N, C-alpha and C positions, 0 to 999 in steps of 0.2 A: 467669414466668421461662422464658426460652429456654435449653435445656441443649444445649451442644455438647461435652460432656465425656466421656461414656461410650462405650466401644467396643462398642456394643450395636446389632446390625442392626435397622433400623427396619421389620422385616417380621414377620409371624406365622410360626411354625414350620409348614412344609408339612403338610397334613392327613394324608398317608399315614404320616408319622412319628408323629404324635399317635395315630392309629388303632392303629399297631403297639404303642405303649407301653401303651395301654388294653387291647389284646388280650392282651398279656403278663401284665398284672395279672389279667385275667379267667381266664386259663388257669392261674393259680396259680404263675407264675414269680417267686416271692418267697423262694426258698431259696438256700442256698449253691450255687455252681457253680465251674467252672474259673476259677482266679484271674486268668489272663491274658486272659480273655474266651472266649466260646464259639468253637469251631473254625470254625463257619459265619461268624461275624463276622470272625475273624482272616483267614480265606481271602478274604472280601470286601474287607478292607482291603488285602491283598496284591495282589489284582487291580486295585483302584483305584489304588494307587501305581504299578503297572506301566503302566496305561493313561494316567494323567494327569501323572505325574511322572518316568516312566522309571526308577523305582527297583525293583530286584529284591530283594524281601524275602519269604522263605517265611513262611507262617502261623505256624510254630513260633517265629519271631523277632519276633513282634509282641505287644506288651503293651498292652491297652486299660486306660485309667486314668480315675479320677474327675476329668476335665478335663485340659487340656494343662498347666496349672500343676503338677499332681502329676507328670506325665511329666517336666517340667523338673527338678523337685526330685530325682526318681530319677536323672536324667542327671547332675546335679551331684554326687550321692552317689557315683556310679560313677566320675566323671572327676576328682574332686578329693578331697583329704584335708585335715584341718586344717593350715594353714600353706602350702598350695599356692596358686599364683596362677592366676587365670583372666582372659583378655583379653576385655574388653567393648568394643565399638565405640560410642563415646560421641558423641551422646546415645543411650541405649538404654532399653528398657522398664523402668519403675520397679521391677518385682518381682525382676529378676535380682540386683541388688546385695544386697538383704536376704536372699534365699535363700542366696546364697553365704556371706554373713557368718553366717547361722544355723548352717551346718555347719562354720564355722571356716576357710573358704577366703577368700582375699583378692582382691576384684575389682580389676583393673588397667584403668583407663579410657584408651583410645587414641582420640583425637579424630578424627572423620571430616572430610572436606573440607566446610566449612560452606556452600559455594556450592550443592552438589547432594547432600550427605550421603552420598557414596560413600567407600569405605575408602581410607586412605592405607597402602599395603602397606609402604612403607619404615618408617613409624611403628610398624606392627605388629611388624616384625622387630626394631626397636630396643627395643621394650618387653619382649621375651622375656628371661627370666633362667633360671637353673638351677632355679628354683622353679615355673616355668610348666608347667602340665599340660594346659591346655585353651584353645581359642579359641571364643567363642560368636558365631554368625552369626544374624541375624534379617533375612531378605529374602523378601518385602517387609517393610519395617521399621515397627514402632510404636516411636517416635512420628513419624518423619520422612517415611514413605511412600516411601523410596528402594528401588529394585529393583537390586541389584548385577548388573553385567554378567557374562556367562559368563567373560570374561577375568579379572575381579576375583575371582570364586569360585575359578577355577583357580589364581590367584596365592596365595590364602589356603591352598588345599590344598597347594601347593608348600611354603609356609612350615611348615605342620603336618608334612609329610613330613620336611623338613630337620631339624626339631627334635623329631620323634617326639611330637607332641601330639595329643590328642583334639580333635575338632570336635563341638560341639553345634549343630545347625542347627534353629532354630525356624522352621518353615515353615507356621504356622497361617494365613497370608494368601496361601499359594502359588497360589491360584486367582484372585487379584485383581491382575492385571497390566494396566496401562494404557499400556504402552510397546511399542516394536517388538521389543525383545529378550526372550527367554523367561526364566522362572524356572528356574534350574538348581540342583539339589541337589548339594552337594559329594560326596554318597555315590555319585553316578553317574560321577565323574571318576576317572582313574587315580590310585591312591594314596589315594583318599577313602573307599572303601567300608569298609575294614578299620579306620578310625579315626573314623567319623562316626556319631553318634546323631541320628536325625531325630525331631523332635517335630512333631506335628500334631494335629488334632482337628476336632470337629463344630461348635464354637460359632459361628464367623464365617460360613462359606459356607452353612450350613443354618439359621442363626438359631436355634441351640439353646444359647445361653449358659447358661441356668439348668438345663439337663438334665445338665450336667457330664460330658461324655464326650470323652476325648482318647486319644492313643496315642503310643508311641515304638517305634522299631525301630532295629536296628543289629547289630553283630557278635554272634554267638551267645553268647559268654561274657559280654558286657555285658548281654544280655537275660536271661540266667540270674540275674544280679545284680539286674536290675529286678524279676523275678518274686519274688525273696526280699524286696526292699524292699516290694513291694505286699502280699505274704502277711503281713508283720509290721506293716503299717500300715492299709491300707484294705481288705484282703482282695480285693475286686473291685468293679466298678461294679454298680449295681442290676441284678439278673438280668433283670428285665422290660425294661430299657433296651437289652439286647444286640440283640434283634431289631429294635428301633426304629432303632438305629444302623446295622444292616445295611441296612434299608430305605432309610435316608437316602442311602446311597451310590448308590442307583439313582435318586434324585430330581434328575437332571441338568438337567431343564427348569427347576427352581426355582433352581438355582445360576446358570444363564445368565440367567434373568429378573432375579434380584437384581443380577447384574453390570451388566446394561443400566441398571437404575435407579441404581446407584452411579455409573456414568459420567455420567449426567445431573446428579446431585447434586454430583459432583466439579466439573463445569464451572461450575455455579451458584456454589459456594463459592469456587472458585479465582479466577474473574474478579470476583466480587463483592467479595472481600477485597482483591484487587490494585488495585481502583479506588478504595479508600479512602486518604486522605492518610497518608503515612508508613509504609505497610505493604508489605513485599516478600514475594511468595509464590513460592518455588521450586516447580517443577512436581512435584506429588505423583504418583509413578510407579506406586504400587501401594497395597494396603490401602485404608482409607477415612479417612485423616487428612490434614489440611493442617498443615504446620509453618511458621508464618508469622513472619518477621522484623519485629519492631515497634520496632526501635531508631530508625527514621526518624521516629517520633512524638515523640521526645525523652523518652519514658517508659521505665522499666525494664519488664520483662515482668510483674512483680508489680503495679506501678502501673497498667499497661495492663489487667491482669485485674481489678483492683479497680474501675477506671473502667467497664469493660465490665459488671461485676456491677451497679453502680449504674444502668447503662443498661438492665439487664434481660437480659443475656446472660452465661451461665456458660461459661467456658472455662478451660483449664489453663495457668498460667504455667510455662514449661519450666525455669526455674531450680530447680524442685522436684526435678529430676533432674540428675545430674552432666553438665556440658557443654551444657546447654540455655539458658544465660543469654541474654536478649535475644529469645527466641522464645516463641510460644504455640502450643499444640496444640489444634486443633479437630477434631471428628469430623463428617463429613458423612454418617454412617450414619443420621442422624435423617431425619424426613420433610421434604418440600420446603417445606411451610408454615413449619416452624421455621427453615429456612435463610433463606427470604425475610424473615421477620419479624426474625430476628437481624441480618441485613444492614441492614435499615431502621433498627433501633435503634442499631447501631454508627455508621452514617452520620450520624444525627442528633446523636449525642454528639460524634463527631470533628469534624464541620463546625462545631458550636457551639463546640468548644474553640478 
């Protein structure tokens, strides 16, 4: 079976990171420590954000978490209460909705432009009610691969300022940009810093998914609440992983090497799928996903996914998430052989059809 489903980098974790984790264990770093993460690590995150994302965040306002998912959950606890409404730009990552529902908040799905998956600012404004407290941004986006333009991010910040809303900005794919315009964090724009909680982590750019290290940063009062959330749930990430995470931030050559490979695989997947009958592939602008329109095949996305599975290719029918009907999501983070073999199998199936 060829698997195109999981957002799992198809690379080994760089060896300096592994060595640092092993060294931490050997040095006995297995005890409780500072809940938000060691100051060395938080200072390194602060420098990384300044250098690569233009975000000014002091070390004291950074909370390192057991994965970016945990950071997202804290951000939702901070920005919503039971009964509050949160704007999701649909289709969006599958975990946002159940996380919000878990804490009693109501996800409000605002559909993006389905030609390129960019936000409809008028639709966002129209969806806001007196119960709205937060807008969630994920750019580059999982599942669509869209990278919102600086003007679109500024427009969302303006809406948040006008209605005094929080912004939660999931920037886990922020280093994976394949278009001419840059990734822009709303926290760097006028009116954005005081209302934006930034989520990021190590899983994607450093191939550390199973090591479970993420972080959030934002206004000081929000980060104090995040520290309380962590103290009463996870305590902190494994102590021996803190130095490994700090070392990872210096492995810039690995990030650039991985990105070069992603670009090759993106091209293979994008053009390979687009050449198949009935499939439309909007350009994936960032991250490592293709969000393909399969309505031209005459099948629903579930029927397409079932047929692909019979052909030996596992992919995700996007109707499993709100607003994704008629599309399938595939990950090109897998190796080149899996991309080539999957394309061969799909072609044999669809041509035979």
